[in-house]
N, C-alpha and C positions, 0 to 999 in steps of 0.2 A: 427379928432379922438376925442372921448369923453375925458373929463378931467380925468376920472377915468381910462382910458386906460393905462397910464404910470405906474399905481400902479399894474398892472397885468403883470407878466412875462410869455411870450409866450401864453398869453390869457387864463391862468389857472383860473378856478373858484373853490374855495374850499367850499364844502358844509360839514359842520360838525354837527353832532348830539350833540348839546350842553347840552342836558339833562343829559348826562353821558359821561365823557371823556373816560372811559374805554370801551365804546361801539363802534360801527362801525363808521368809518370816511370815507367819500366819497370825492374823488378828481375827478373833470372833467378835463380831459387832452386830448391833441391831440393824434392822433394815433401813432405818432412817436416822441420819446424823445431822444435828444442827451445826451452823457455822461456829467455829471456835471450839469444837469438841475435841478433846484429847483422844486420839485413837489408840495410842500406845507409845512405847519407847523402844528404840533400837540401840543396841550397844555399837556405836560407830567406831570406838577406839579399837575394838577387836578386829575390825575390818581394815581400817586405815587410820593410824594415829595422827599422821601429818596432813589430814584433809584440810585444805584451805577453802574449798568451794563445795557446798552441799546444795543439791537441787533435787527436785522431784519431777518425774516425767509427766505427772498428772497435776494440772494447775489447781485442782480442788483440794490439794493437800500440800502442806508446808512442813519442813523438817528443821528443827532448831539445832543449835550446836550440841546440846546434850542428848540428841537423838529422839526427842519428843516429836511425835507426828500429830499435827492438828489439821482440822478441816478449815478451809478458807471460805467455804460457802456451804449451804445446805446440800447434803448428798443423800440420794435415795438409791438403795441397792435393789434394783429390780431383779437382777440375776442372783444366783446363789453365791457367786464369787466375783470379786473385782480385784484386778491386779495393776500395780504400778511399780516403778523402779526408783530407788534412791541412788543418785550418782554422787560419788565422792572423787574429788580431784585434788592432786598435789601439783600445783602449777610449776613450782621450781624443779621438782624431780620428774615431772611429766608422767605421773602415775595416775591411773584412773581405775576405780573399782565400782562395782554395782551390787546393790542389795535388792532382791525382788521381794515385794511385799504383797501379800494376798489378803483381801478382806472377805471373810466367810460369814454369811448371814446365819444367825442362831435365833430361832423362834423364841426360845426361853429367854434369851437376853432382851429380845424385843418386848416381851411382856414385862420383864423387870424394869425396862426403861420407862414404860408407861406408868408403872407403880411409882417409880422414883420421881417422875415429873409431877404426879399428883401430890406426893409428899412435899416436894420443893415448893409447890404453889402455896401450900399451907404455911410452910416455914419461911417464905420469902421475906427478906429484909428490905426495908425502904432505902437503905444506903449501903453501898459497897465500900469497905475500907481497904481493899487491895490496890486501889488507884488514888492515893492521896494527892493533894496539891503539892507543887514543888516546894522543897524545903528552903529556908533562908538562914544563912549564917553570917554574922557580922564580921567584916574584915578587921583584922588585928584584935580579935576578941581576947579579953583577959581571962576568960574561963569562968568558973573552975573547970578543969579538964579531968576526965572526959566529960564533954558537954553534949547532952542529948539535944538533937536537932529535929528528929522526926521519928514516927513509929509507923510501920506497915503491918497490916494484918490481913489474913485471908478469911472470908466468910465461911470457908469450909472447915475452919478450925472449930466450929461448933459441933461438927460431926466426926472430925478426924483429929489425930495428933499431927500437928504441923510443925515442921522445923524450917527456920528461915536462914537464908544465906544470901550473899551479894558478891559481885565482882565488878571490876572496872577501874577507871582512874581514881586514885585516892585510896583504893582498897588493896587490890593485888597488882595494880599498875601505878607508874609514877604519877604523883608522889605517893609511894606505898605507905600504908599504915596511917593515913590521915583520917580515915573513917573505918568503922566496923559496925556490924549488926549483931544484936544478941540472938542466939539460936532459938530460944524458946519464945521470947516476947516480940521480936521484930523491931526493937528499938535501935535507932541509928545514932551513933555517938561520933563526935569529933575529938581527936586526941590532941590537937594543937592549933595555934592561930594560923590564918591563911592570908596571903597577900593577894588582893583582888586583881591588881595590875599584872600579876603573874598567872593566876588561875581565876578567871572571872566566874566560872561555873564548872560543875562536875555532873556527869551523867553516869549513874551506876545502874546495874541490872540486879534486881531482887528476885529471889527464887523462893517458892513455897513448896515443900515436898513432905511426903509421909516418911515414917521411919524405914520403910522398905524401898525408898527411892522413887515412889510414884509422885508425879507433879499434878496436883489438881488444878493449879492456876497457870495461866500463861505467864512467862517471865515478864516482870514489870521493869520498865525503864523509868527510873526516878531521877529527877533533876534537883541538884543542890546548888542554889545560886548564892554567890558571895556578895553581900551587900556592901556598897562602897563606903569607905571612911575617908574623910578629907585629910589624907596623910601626905599629899604631894602639893608643893607650892608651884604655881605657874612659872614658866621660864620663857625668855625671849628666844626667838628662832635665830637671832644673830647677836654676836657679842656687841657689835657697834653698827648702828644704822647710819649710812651716809646718804645725804640728799643734796641736790643743787636747786637753786631757784634764782631767776634773774632779778637783779636789783630793780627797785621801783615797781615791783609787782603789786597789783591791786589786792586789797584784803579779800580773803576767800579763795585765793589761788591755792590749789592743792600742792603741797610740797612732796608728800610721800606718805606711806603707811607703815606703822610698826606692828608686828604680829608676835603673839605669844601663844603657848600651848600649855595644857594641863593633863597629866597622865591619869587623873581620876576619871570616874565614870562620866561619859558625855551626857549632855542634856540634863545635867543635875546642877544643883546650886554649887556643888564643889568645882564645877568647870565654868561657871558664869563669871567672866573676867571683865574687869573695868580698868581703864588707863587714865593716868593724869601726869601732868608735868610737875616735877618736884622743884626744879630750879633751872635757871637760864644763865649762861655765861657768854658775854659780859652781862652783869646784872643791871641792865638799863630797862627802859620801857619794854614790857613783854612784846615780842615781835611775832610769836606764833601761838596758835591754839591747837589743842589735841582733843579729838572726839573721844569721849570716854568709852563708848561701846565698840566702835570700829577701829580705833587706833589711827585715824587719818589726821595728819598734821597739815594745817592750813596757815596761810599768811594772815597775821592779825594787824600788824602795823603798816600804814601806807608809806612809810619812809624807810625803806630798806636801801641804804646807801653803801655801796661797796667801798667807796673811798673813806667812809667812817668806820664801818665794821665789815670785815670780809668773811668772817666765819662765826657761827653761833653753835654752842654746845648745850644740849638739853639733857637733863637727868629725868628719866621717865620711869614711873612705877606702874606695875600691873598687879592686881589683887583679885583673888577669887571670892566666892560667896557674894557675888554681886557688888563687890567693893566695900562690904561691911568691915568694920574695924577688926572683927575677930577672924577675918579671912586671912589666908596665907598670901604673901606678896613677895615680889622680886623687882629689882630696879635694873634699868639698862640705859644705854647712852645713844643719843642721836646727834650726829654732827651735820649741820646744814651750812653749805658753802654758798655764798652770794656770788652769782655770776655777773661778770662785768657787762654793761651795756654802754653804748656810746652816748653818754649824757654829758660829756665834757668836750668842748670843741678845742682843737689845737690852736695855739697862738704863737706868732713869731717872737723870738727873743729881741729882735731889732726891727725897727720900722723902715730902716734904709740901710742899703749896702752899696759899696763902691768897689770896682775892680777894673782891670785893664787887660788887653790882649793885642798881640801884633796882628796886623792885617794878613789875610790869606791863611792864617792858621786854622787847621781843621781838626775836629775830634780832640779838643784839648779841654781840660777842666779849668774853669776860671774862678769858681766861687763855690763855697759850701754854706748853706743856711740851716739853722736849727729852730725847733719849736718846742713848746711846753704843752704836755697833755697829761691830765690827772687820771686818765683811765688806765687800766691794767696794761703794763708794758708787754709788748709783744702780741697783744690781742688785736683783732681787727679794729676795735674801737679806739686804739691808740696809734695804729700804723698810719703814718702821714702819706698823703698823696698830693704832690705839688703840681702846679700848672702855671703856665705863663698866660696871663689874661690880656696883656696889652704890650705893644712894642715889638712883636715878633711876627709881623705879617709875612715876611719872606722866609720864615721857618729856618732862620740862621742859628737859633738857640734851641736847646733842649734841656729839660730838667727832669731828673730821676731821683728815686729814693734809695738811700743806702740802708739795706735791711738790717745791718748790724747796729748802726748808730741812729737810724731814723732821721738822718740829715738829708737835705735836698742838695743834689749835685748839679750845678749849672755848667753846661758845656757848649762850645761852639761847634756846630756840625756843618756849617757852610762858611767858607772864607769871607771875612769882612773886607770891605774896600774903604781904605782911608780916604781916598779921593771922593768917594760917594757920601760918606758920613763919618765924622771924626768922633762922634759919641752916640751911643744907643742907650735909651732909657727903657727899662723893662719893669712891669708890675707883675709880681708873682703872688699866687694865693695857695692856701693849704686846706685840705679836707682830710677825712679819715676813710679807710676802706669800708667800714661798716656805716650804714646810714645813721644820721643823728636821731636819737630818741629823746624827746623832751620829757624831763622828769616832771611829776605832778607839782613839785614845789619850785621848779626852775622857770626861767624866762627864755624866750626865743633868742638864740645867739646870732651874732653877725660874723660872717666869714672873715678870717684874719688875712690881711694882705701886707706886702712889703715892697719897697721900690729898690731896684738895682740899677746903678749907673755904670755902664760899660764904656771905658775910654779905649778908642782904637788907635794903636801906634802905627806911624808911617814906616814902611819898609820898601827899599828899592826892589821892585819885583820884575819878573820876566814877562814875556808876551802871554796874552790870554786869548784863548779861542772863545768866540761867541757865536753860537752856543758851545758849551764844552762837549756836548754830545750832538752829533749831526748825522742825519741819515741821507744817503743817496741811493737812487734806484738805477740799475743797469739792466738792459734787455739782453736775453740770450742771442738775439739776432744782431746785436751791435757788432760791427767789425772791429778788428784790432786797431787800437789807436783812437777810438771814439772817446770824446770828452764827455764825462758824465756830471761835471760840476766843479765848483771851487770850494775849498775849505781854508778860510783865512783867520789869522790871529792878529791882534793889535796890541800896541804898547799901552798899558794903562796910564802911563804918565802923559803921553802925547795924544792918545786916542786914534792913531793911524797905524797902517801896516807897512810903512816904509822901512827898508833895511832888515826885514825879517825873512829868513829862509826856512824852508820846510823839508822835513825828512820823515820817512817811514821807518820805524824800528825794524831791524832785520827779523826774518822768520815769520812774517805775517803776509798772508794773501799775496802770493807771487804772481797774481794775475792783475794787480792794480799798482799804479805808480802815481806819484804826485810831483808836479814840477817844483823845483827848489825855489824859484823866484816868484812865480805867479800863483802857486798853490792850486793849480788846475789838476784835477784828477782824471786820469785816462786809463783805458784798458790796454794791457800789453799782451794779452792772450785771448784766444777765442773762448767765449763763455759757454759753458755746458754744465747744466745742473746734474748731469749723470756721471761726471768724471771727478775723481779725487776729492779734494777738500771742497769743491764746488757743490757736492751733494747736499751740504747743509743749506744751500740757497742763500747764504749770507756770510759776511765776514766782518768782524769788529777789528778796526785798525787803530793803533795808537800813533798819532801824528805828533811829531816834535816841531816846535817853532823856536828858532834861535835868533836873538837880536844881535846888534852890533857889539854889545858888551859881553856876549857869550852866555847871557841868562836864557834859560829855556822855559818853555811852557808846553803843556801837553793837552791834547784834545782827543776825543774818541770819535772816529768816523765809522759809521756802519754802512756798508755797501750791500744792498740786497739785489740779488739776481732775479729779475722778473721773467717768468716764462713767456715764450712766444711760440708761434706755430712754425716750427722749423722742420718738422718731419711730416711726411705724407704717409698715409696708411699703406701697408704692404700685406699681401696674402702670403703667408709663410710656406704653406704646402701648395705646390703647383701641379703635381702629377697625381692623377686619379685613374682608377679602373671602374667602369660601369658595366655591369652584366646586363643580360637581356631583360631582367625585371625592371630596368631603368629606375633603380632606387636613387632619389635625389642625392646630390653631393653637397656636403656642408662646407662652405667656404668661410674661413675666419681670418680677419685682418688684425694686425697689430700696429699701434701708433706709439712712438716714444714720447709724445707730448703729454701734458697733464690733461685731466678730464675735460677742462673747459675748451680745449682745442681738439679733442679726439672724437669720442663717440657722441651721438650715434653716427655710424657710417652709412654712406649711400653707395650701393653697388649698381653697375650698369655695364651691359655688353656693348662695347664700342663698335664692333663690326656689324654693319647693317644686315649683311647676308646671314651671318651667324645669329644675329638677334632675332631673325624670323624663325630660326630652328631651335634656339635655346632660350629659356626664360629663367628669371631670378625671382625667388620668393623670400620675403623677409622672415628670419627666424627670431632674432632679437636685435638689440642695438649694435651688436658686434658681428653677428654671423647672418648668412643667407643660405638658401638652398638653390643649387643649380641643377636644372633638369631639362630634357628635350621637350619641345612643345608637342611633338607627334612622333610618328614612325620615321626613323632615320636609318640609313644603312650602317652596318658595322664598319668600324675603322677608327683611326686616330684623328682627333679634332683638337686644334689649337685655338683657344677662345680668348681674345683679349678682354679683360675685365677691368673697368675703371672703378676705384674706390675713393670716395671723397669724405673728408672729415667734417666736423661741425662748422668750421670756418671756410670750407670750400676748397681746401688744398687737397689735390688729388694725385693719384699715381696709378699707373697701368701695370697689371700683372698678367702674364701669359699663362693661361690654365690649359694644361694638356689632359684631355680625357680620352682614354682608350676604351671605346665602346666595343665590348667583346662579347662573343657568343658563348657565354659561360653562365654557370649557376652561382658560383662564388668567385671572388676576385683571385683566389689562389690558383684556380684552374687556368685563368688567362695568363697568369705569371709563368706557369709551367710551359704553356704553349709558346709564349714569347721567348722563353729560354731555349726551347727546342729549335725554333726558327732561327734564333741568333746563332745557334751552334753550327748551322750549315751555311751561314752567310760568309762569303769569301772576302777577305781583306784586300787592300790595295796591292800589297806585296805579292799575295797569292795570284792575283790576276796578272800582274806583270810577269811572274814566273811562268804562268801558262802561255802568255804571248811569246816570251822568249823561247819556250819549249816548242811551240808551234813553228816559229821561224826556223829553229834548228832542224825540225822534222822536214820542213819544206826544202831546206838546203840539202839535206841528205837525199830526198827524193829527186831533186834536180840532178845531183851528182850521179845517182843510179841511172836516171834516164839518159844522161850523157854517155854513161858506159854502155848502155844497151844500144844506142844509136851507132856506135862504132863497132859492134859485134857482127859476126858473119851469119849468126843464126837468125832466121826470120820466122815469125809465127803469124798464122792467120787468125784473125779475130773476127768474130761474127758481129752483126749489128747490135745484138742485145747484150754484149759483154763489154767490159772495160778492163784495162790492165790494173787499175788501182781503184779501190773502193774506200770511202771514208764513212765510218759509223760514229755518230755522236750520241752519247748517253750521259744523263746527269741525274740518274735516279739514286735514291738513298741505298737501295739494296736491289739485287737482281730479282725482278718480278716477271710476271707473265708477259708484260708489255714489251720487255726486251726481246723475248723469244718469239714475239708475234710476227709471223712471216708476211702478214698483210701490210706491215709497215716497211720492213727491209727484208725481202725474201732472199735467201742464200741458196745458190745452186752449186753443189760441189761436183767436181770432176776428179778424174784420177790424177790429173797433173796440176798441182797448185802449190804455190809458195806463199806463206803469210808472215807478216811482221807487225808488231804492235808496240805502241809507246803509251804509257799511262802516267798521268800526273795528278796530284791531289788525292784526297780521300774518296771523293764521290764522282769526279769527272774522269771519263775514259775516252781516249782517242784510239781508234783501230784502223789500220791500213792493210788491205788484203790485195795481193798481186797474183794474177793467174787468168787463164782463159775462161774459166767457168764461173766468174763472179760478176754480178750486175749491181750497180748503184742506182737505187730508185728514189724518187722524190714523191712525197704525198701532196705537195703543194699543187694544186690544179688537178689532181686525180690521175695524171698520165705517167708513163714511164719515160725516163730520160737517161741516156747513157753518156759516158764521157766522150764517146765518138760522135754522138749526135751534137754535142755542144761544139765540137771542133768543126764538123762538116755542115752544121746548120740544121741538124735534126733529121737527116735523111735516113739514118739507120743503115747505111751501106757499110760493107766490110772494109776495113782499113788494114793494110799489110803491115806497116811499121807503127804498131800501137805503143811501143815503148818510147817513142821520140816526141812525146808531148812536152811543150815548154811550160815553164813555171806560171806564166800568165794564163795559159789555157787551164791548168789545174786550179789556179786561184779563182778564175771565172766560174769554174764549176762548183767549187766548194764554198766560196764566199757567201753567196745568197743563202746557203743552208746553215751557215754558222749563226745566223740571226733568227732561225726558226725556234718556236716554242713547242716543246713536246707536250702534247695535251695530256696523255695518260700518265706520263712520268712526272708531272708537276714540276718541270725544269725550265728555267728561263735563261736563254743564252743570248747575251748582248755583245755587239762589237765594241 
């Protein structure tokens, strides 16, 4: 075989276009490649020196940092050429470059591969030395340095010249220079000692290459483990451990746990720790035990008495190597505080006390008592709680605890009566806030008691109300001056009320008064819970009682206003509009009384005739619906409705319902407004009457003038000298001009005069031969002449000489007629 043959793996020939590394690279390879076969090497630095990410577009090939291309699985090249791309990326600079790789099948190389495989089968070794076991180096090794720790060799060194190199932590990375590898032998040396706690292991990458740069082996990741040396003593996690445990705790009660750590290699003898108590202060009987493996401190002595020893200090040792004497050790401190429990009962310093107080004194301190308690001061086990267990049935005394001194303060809270009792004997007892806990070595205690003798001193006192607080009830329905009761005081010396006068302090309840001599309480105003200060419903009055000597006493009188049924229910809204859909009307009543006298309300239509046309349907306790029972004509209805409350008090409300031919109520309101706009007032009617009288007076005067004239005129039967036309239409319509009602016949010779009053009413008088006054009442024609002559229709020569009574008899019946088509109503 040619000398250059060992330099080629599997007969591969690499043809590279050196003009540009980023251009296409061609590898001549056999048709079949095994997994892990080196295909070739590409110079990546010439393409992108700062490449941080190297990848292949074909998963069957991988690219190492030195540009070596290996197969990841068996590859069979069925085609003459196979192409994939190597992608180089600089993430920081956002640069990406690609190298295209082509694999070309060479039959000669395929045959050479088969020959090589046959030779390798003959020369196959039973063991590969390129993958040795991880190396081990002792921590804090003393050398001599350089110290050989391992050798790596490639099996291909039997056929090729192999040079070895390495990189990684300890070689060309921190800590640099700690290891190196001999180029020709592959021996790995250490140059100095290593601290395992700082660098527990190293992973270096070893390379095997030929002198021309060819790598026949895959780069080897080799691990150098630093074996631990027991060079670190264990240490406690706290400088001082502090624990608390109640006194009188039973043996075995866990107090706490001490913990320590060791920086040496875990799960080795170097970190196997053991604990023990070195000493105890005070140095009495050992009170605690320490578990050697876990560090748990437990109670050992059954007699932990805080009153004897309140704090224990333990010196604790921790040692590695399982507690062996040659192991490294450290000591620490644990302070255990004994918590107080109430195992000591308080006792009075004296078994009997004596004191005195004036009668009728209230809220005064009369005595202080003290106790002795061995428990911790200020703790619940020593805080005293006092009570009066005998002699205080009337609750005249009260005893409390002074938190600062722990003394008992005895006070009088209700005035004592010398005449009732000159001396009071009390028995007081004391306990603690915390419940008593019987210690294992102690006996059951008896509650401590003490006797207090209270002497009552006699004092000349004023009148006393009995009772001092008295309640009276008054009703809202009471009349002014009604007596609601008496409130009397008595002289404690004599026991009677003679010579005592009463007064109410000013500024209190101005609706109540008390008689100065008799003490009788009366109302001086009408009571109403809805007005002023009576809204509260009650009033507390301070009443003064004054005896003959001027001494006073006070009492409190509470007057409560009791409600009564003083109001009857009323319907607030009384006017309604109902359209033709006859939607029911909701009636709601209100009652000023309280609920016990008001709802539910009972509604009833009181008018029997209207009750047959209108019905009431209940809506709720307060409201009902009002609706017609059937068809009723349009118009305005006034319906009396009676509303009764719960107690039967009732009131009547007139409900006005405008049953209108409308769709919505607003339409009816507009119609009502229009109608009301043409309705004449009283003064307008009087003005019209006065105007009519003035007109008639003028007509009479004219007639008088005509009677004295020399000119005479002939008048036919169907004419009259004066015609009266009455109109009350809102606007001139066709009915005004309708000749079927008032036909007008004009002649050449006529004289007319008119008088108009008001906005809508018009009175017209026409004088002349050619005018006729017709009446539609009865369907016939009637002239003024026919009225005078009896209806004969004969001509009258002196037609201007009609008297006022004749004119009035003609016009008066027509003033009351109703114009049908004009919708006008004329009334006398």
